[in-house]
N, C-alpha and C positions, 0 to 999 in steps of 0.2 A: 334240770331241764332238759328233757331226750326228745330231739327230733329225727327221724328216720325217713330214709328212700329217698334223698333229695335229688333232685334234675334240674340242670340249670344251662340251657342253650345260649351260647354266645353269638354274638353276632356275624362272627365269620363261619360259624355251621359247627364250631366243636360243642361236644357235649361234655360236660362235667357233673359225673354221678357220685352222690356221697352216701355210704349206706345207713351213717348214723352220725349225731351233732351232739355234743352234751356239754352244758353250762354246768361248772362246780361253782358254787358259793352265792354271793347276791348276783342278780342278773345285771344292774348296773353297772357294777365295781364288781366282777367274777374273779376268782383267785384263777381260774384257768378255763381253758375253752379246749375241745377235744374234738378233732374227726376221725373219722372211721371208715375204711375202705374207697379211699378217693381215686378216680377213674378220669382219664382224659381221652377221649372217644374225637379222632379228627374224621372229617369226611372222607369217605371212599378207603379209609385205612379201618382193615378188619379187625387188627387186634390195638388196645389203647396203647398211646403212646406215652400215658404214666399212669403207672399205679403206685400208692402208698399205703401200705394199710393202717398207718395211725399219727397223725402229726396234733401235738399238745402246745399250746402256748399259754405260757404263765403269766399273769396279771397283764391281759391285752388293752384294759382302760376300755373294754365295750365288750357285749356278749357277740356282736358281729363285728370283727374287726376287717377295716378295709387293709388291704395288702399295702395301700400306699402308706398309709400309718404307722404300720408294723416296718417298715423298710427305712422309713424316715432317717436323712442323715444326722438329725439333731436330736432323734429319740431314741432314748435305752430299751433294749430288748432285753427282756428279764429273763425268759427263759421259752427256748425251742426245744422240743424233741419229735424226731424224725423215726419212724419203724419200718424197714422190708419197702425201700424205695425200688423202684424197677421205671426207666426210660428207657423206650426203643426208640434211635435216630432214624424214624422214616417220616415221609410226608412233608407238610409244612414246616416242623419244627428244627428236622434236618438241616432244612434249605434256609430256617430262619439262623440256625447257630452258621451256616456257611455263607451268609453273606456278611455276619457280625464281624469273621473273621476275616472277610476282604482276599478271598480267593474262588475259584472257581470249581473247587474239589466236588466229586460228588461223593457226599459222606455217609454212609450208613454205618449201625453197631446198634449198642446197646452198653446200659449202666447201669448195674446193681449195687445199693447200699443196704449194709443190715439195720445200723443204726445210727442217728447224729444227735448230739446235745449240746445244744449252746446256754450258757446262763451267764446274765448279767455282760450285756455288751453295750458299749459305749465307744464314743469316742476317746476317751480317757484309758479305758481300762475293757480288759476281756477276764471275769471270774472263771469261764470253764467251759472249753472245746471239745468235744469227743467225737468221732470217726470212728466208725468198726465196719470190717467185711466189706470193701469198695471194691468191683470187678468192674473192668471195660472192657469192651472190644471195638476197635475204629476200622472200619474200613474207607478207602479212598479210590473208589470204581474209575475214577480218571486217571489218576497216575501207579495204581496197583499195591499200593503202601497199604499195610495192613500191622496193627498193632494191640497186645493186650496190655492192658495196666491191671496191677493187683495192689492192693495195699491192707494189710491186716489192722493196723489203728493208729489213729495220731490223736496225740490227746497234748492239751494246754492248757495248764492253769496259773491262776493268779498271777496275771501280764497285765502290769501299770505301768503310768507316765508315757500311755502313748502320744497324750497330747505335749509332751516335754522333751525334747529331739534329746537323746544323748543322758537321760535319765530313765531311760526304760529298766524296770524290773521284772523278771520271771521268776517265779514259784518253782514251775518245772514243767517241761514240755520234753514229749518223746514219740517217736515216729518206729515203727515197727512191721517189717514183712514189707519192703516197698520192691517193686517188680514192673519193668517195662520190657516186654519181649516181642520179638518180630520172627521174621524166617531166616533163621540162624543167626541170630544177635540177641544182645538181652544187657539191661541195665538193672542191678540188683545191690538193695541195700537191707542187711538184715538189722541193724538199728542204729539210731541217734538220738539223741537227749542233748537237753542244755538247761541250766536255772543258774540265775543271780544276775548282774548286770555287767558293764565295761571292763571292772577292775576284778571283782570278785564273785566265780565263777564257776561251774563247771560241765563243760559241754564235750562233745565227742563224737563217732560215730565207728560202726565196726563192721565186717562182711559187705563192703563196698566193692564190686567187680562190674566193670566195663568190657563188653567186646569192641575194643576199638577199631581195630582190622576190618572187622563187617561193618562197621557202622561207617567207615571212610566210604563203603559204596553207595551209600543213601544220601548221600552229600551231593551240591551241586559239582560237573565236573571241574568248572575252573577252580575250586578247593579241594582237591582231592589231593594232588601233587603236593602241597604243605601240610595236608593232614597225615598223608604218608608218613612226612619227614618226622613232623611228633609221633606218629606211632613208633617209628623206628627207632628213636631216642628213649621213649619211654619203657618202650615194651623189648624193645631189641628184634623187630619184627614181628615176635609172635602174636600180636594185636590182642592179646588180654592181659587187663591191668587190674590188681586187687590193693584195696587201700584201706587203711585203718587210721586211726589218730584219737587224742586226748588232749584235753587243755584244763588242768585244776588248778585254780590260785584260791588261797585259804587265809585270813585275819586271824595272828596268834597273837592275843591279849596277856600271855602267861610269859613275857619278858618285859624289859625296859629300857629301850621303847619298844610298841608293839612291833612285829615283823608281818610284813606281808609276803607271803610266801609260793610260788607256784613252780610247777613243772607241766610238761607236755611233751609229745610226740608226735610227727605225720610220718607214716611209714608207706612206702609205695612200692609194691612188689617188683622184681626184676630193674626196679629203679636206685632206691635209695631210701634212707631215714634221717630224718631230721628231729633233734630234742633238744629240750633248753631246761635248765633251772633257776630259779631265781629267789633270792633272800632278803628284802629289805628294809631293813630296820626305819620305819615310819611314825614322825609325830603331824597328827593331824593339826589343821590350822585353828587359834584358838581354844574354845573348849569342844570344839566339835569331837560329837561320839562315832564310833563305827557304826554304829545304828543309824545316826544322821547319815555319813559318808556314804552308805548304803543306799539311801533316799535320795540323796544328791550327789551322784559319782564325782562332780566337777568340784569335790572338794580334795580330789586326790591328786588332783593339777597342782595345786598351790600345796600341798602337804611337805613337809621338809625329809629328805633322806639323809639318813646319817651313814654314809658309806651303803656297804651292800656288796652283793656278788651276782651275777649274772654268767651262767654256762650255757655256750651255743655248741653243739657238735653235729659232725654229719659226717654219716656213714655212706660211702659210696656201695653201688651193686650194679655200677654200669652205667649209669646215667651219662657221667661228665665225659668219660672215655668216646663214647657213641653220638654226646655232641661235638666231640671234636673231631670226629669222623664224619660226621655228617656235614657239619660248618665246610671242610677243606673239601668234600663232594660238591657243595653248593661254589666253591671259588674256585676248585678245577687244580687244587693243589694237596701235596700227601698231608697227611694227619702231622707228620713230624713238623712240617713247616707251617700247620695251623698252630701248634702249640708253642712253636718258637714264636710267631707273633702276640700271643695270647700273651706268654713272659715279658715280651717287650714292652706292650700295653699296659701291663698291669705296674709295672715298674714306672710310668708314666704319673699314676694315680697319686704317686708322691707329692709331686708339683701342686696337684690340685685338691686332694684330699687328706694329704699327709704320710707318713710311715706306716701306720697302722691300717690304712684303708692298702695300701699299696702289699703290704705283708699280706693280707688275706687274700689279696686278687692274685698274687704267686703263689700262694699257697692251694687255692682253686686249682690254677691252670697246672699243678703239679699233680692234681689227682687227673685232671681231662689227661695228660700224657702219662699216667699209668704208672708214678712214679709213689705213689701214695694211696692210702684207699680211706682214710678218714682223716677229719680235722675238725680239734676242740679250740672253743675258745673262751678264753676265762676273762672277764670283764671286772676290774673293782671300780665300783663307782667312789668318788670324793667326799667328803663331808665338811661341810654340808653342800645338798643339790636340792633341785627341784625339777618334776616332769617340765612345769612352766618354762624353766629357763631352757631346757633343752629344746621344748618346742619354739621357742623364740630365738635361739641361736643354737642350731642344730652340730655345725661345723666347729663352733669356738666350745661348744660343751663337751665337744668328741674329745679337745685335746685335752681337757682334764681327765678322761679315763685313764686308767692303767689296763694294759690287754698284752695278754702272752698267747701265744698259739702252741698246738702240739699237734705235728703232724706223723701220722703215722703207715 
């Protein structure tokens, strides 16, 4: 069935026009319903405030689906596709959005989207979500603030366990080409990705860049001093921060017992880099398999660890010495005095948290004072050991760990 040239006049005076409407399959239970050439026109606004080239609903339950039923909280959305969406923030639509945000901004702008796909979305899972070619321009006429938003692609597939906190499982998610820019400032992200669950996963990002210095001017005046201090510590006052990171954990069943291995890093330009490596021989409780543990990550909490090793490494690129200088400035003392205070306070941790924690704090103060640039910590776990034990008694469990430090 096909209908053409549909005009709907709403009570508030808005006009909705649809060039064509098509039902695929049985009319009472259609396979899909498609709308082509949708335009929403407001009174006293010359151009449409919304234009949509195509919208398709899969298995909508009716040939003329009600919006309330499509968006119902307890009703699954089997499929939704949008193509070539354009929205102009003008007239009534802009006023409604501004009122919802609860401010007095005089907001104008536009948003365009090449494509959007949703499949099998419910309270418990999301089969597929894809967004392509998002661009937006926003202007606040009251404050003079303006910004441009861009996103090349966002993709999410196989997200399960949303109704079971802590047991979420993700097949794959990826973001490409994000940008938020304004007058002489920008926030950029080349790529980010994630898959897996809390224990076995691959996640990371690359090409992140932030103009911290320029963004300080956009903050409320009472917050700028603190933000400038953060800028001094992280970037040395340059205002430009670049970042990248990744964390990968994998299950290896070719050893006895099987091993959970992981490694990762976080790198901040002009600041430093933190990295880790981990190899843990693990026996799952009962006869649980790794497939079951992937579906029920809580099984890892009661799994038995047969020793294992964890290595944590920090390479300083100016972060900790600048932190010492900033703290000294705030206290009105010299940097050397601040470092001396840090040593004294670090040694006090021995009574509170044991000698290993005290050694760690002293080593970090050594880096703050410029006496070293890197710290590597090796941790050997006891056999047997469980994550549950550590969570129940972290201080007592830490006394069973063998910890060594390398300061360079």
